[in-house]
Structure formats: structure tokens, C-alpha cells
C-alpha positions, 0 to 999 in steps of 0.5 A: 518826655515831649509830645511828638510833633505832628509832621514827625508823627506822620513820617513815623506812621508812614514808615510803619505802614510802608514797612508792614505793607511791604513785608506782608505783600512780599511774604505772601509770595514766599515759597518754602521750596525756593526760599531765596527766590526774588531776594525775598530775604533782602526785601523783607529786611528792608521792610523791617528797617522801615518798621523799626525806624518808624517805631523808634521815631515815635520813641524819639530815638535820634538814631531812628530818624537817621535810619529813616533817612538812609532808608529813603535815600536807599530808595532814591538810589534804587529808583535811579535805575527805574523810571524818571517818575519813580526817581522824582517821587522818591526824591521829593519824599526824601526832601519832605521827610528830611524837612519833617525830621530835621526842622526845629520842632523835630530837633527839640523832640529828638533832643528831649530824650538825649542824655546830657554829655558829661 
């Protein structure tokens, strides 16, 4: 197994941290009397997707980098309904993450674990 390129490692850590912080920060506000207030279930699922994506990027799961791109693209779409600065930040993050996960070294890293076609 090849060593994870530093930019890919950075993205994986970013996803793990973002997912964990998001999950904890939203679950702090969980109230058992009203479990579905503020869409806590959906927000928690989105945070879990980030955690899963980050973990499997570290394991060179090709599907995980696509999941990571879908996750950040989802946030770009959501931020379009918020401020322009939020849209700009998420858009720039999306471009940077795409570059880090799909450059030549990243492609070699993710391809190293694929099974040959028969």
C-alpha cells in the first residue's frame, strides 16, 4: 500500500475534524423531549458522512473521495441560500479539495488499492 500524499491526508483530517466537531456541537443541543427539532437527525447524518469520508480516504477508498466531493458540493449549494461570503468560502474549499483529491499523485494513491479488471 502506498503512502498517503500530504494534501490527501490534510483533506482526510479536515473531514474527520469537521464531521466530529459538527456532530458534537449539534448533539449538545439535542433535547430528548423533542428529538426532531432543528433537523438534528439530518445534520448529524451529514456530519457522519464527513467522518466516514475522511476515514475511508485514509484507507484509499476511491468512493470516499467522490463522497467527499458530494459533501462539499452539497455545502456549496446550501451556502448559495446564505451570504455571498459563505458561498465564496465553500466554493473555494470545493475547488481546493477537488484539486487535492484528483491530482496525479492522489489518483495514483487511490488507484493503488483497486483490484485489476478481469
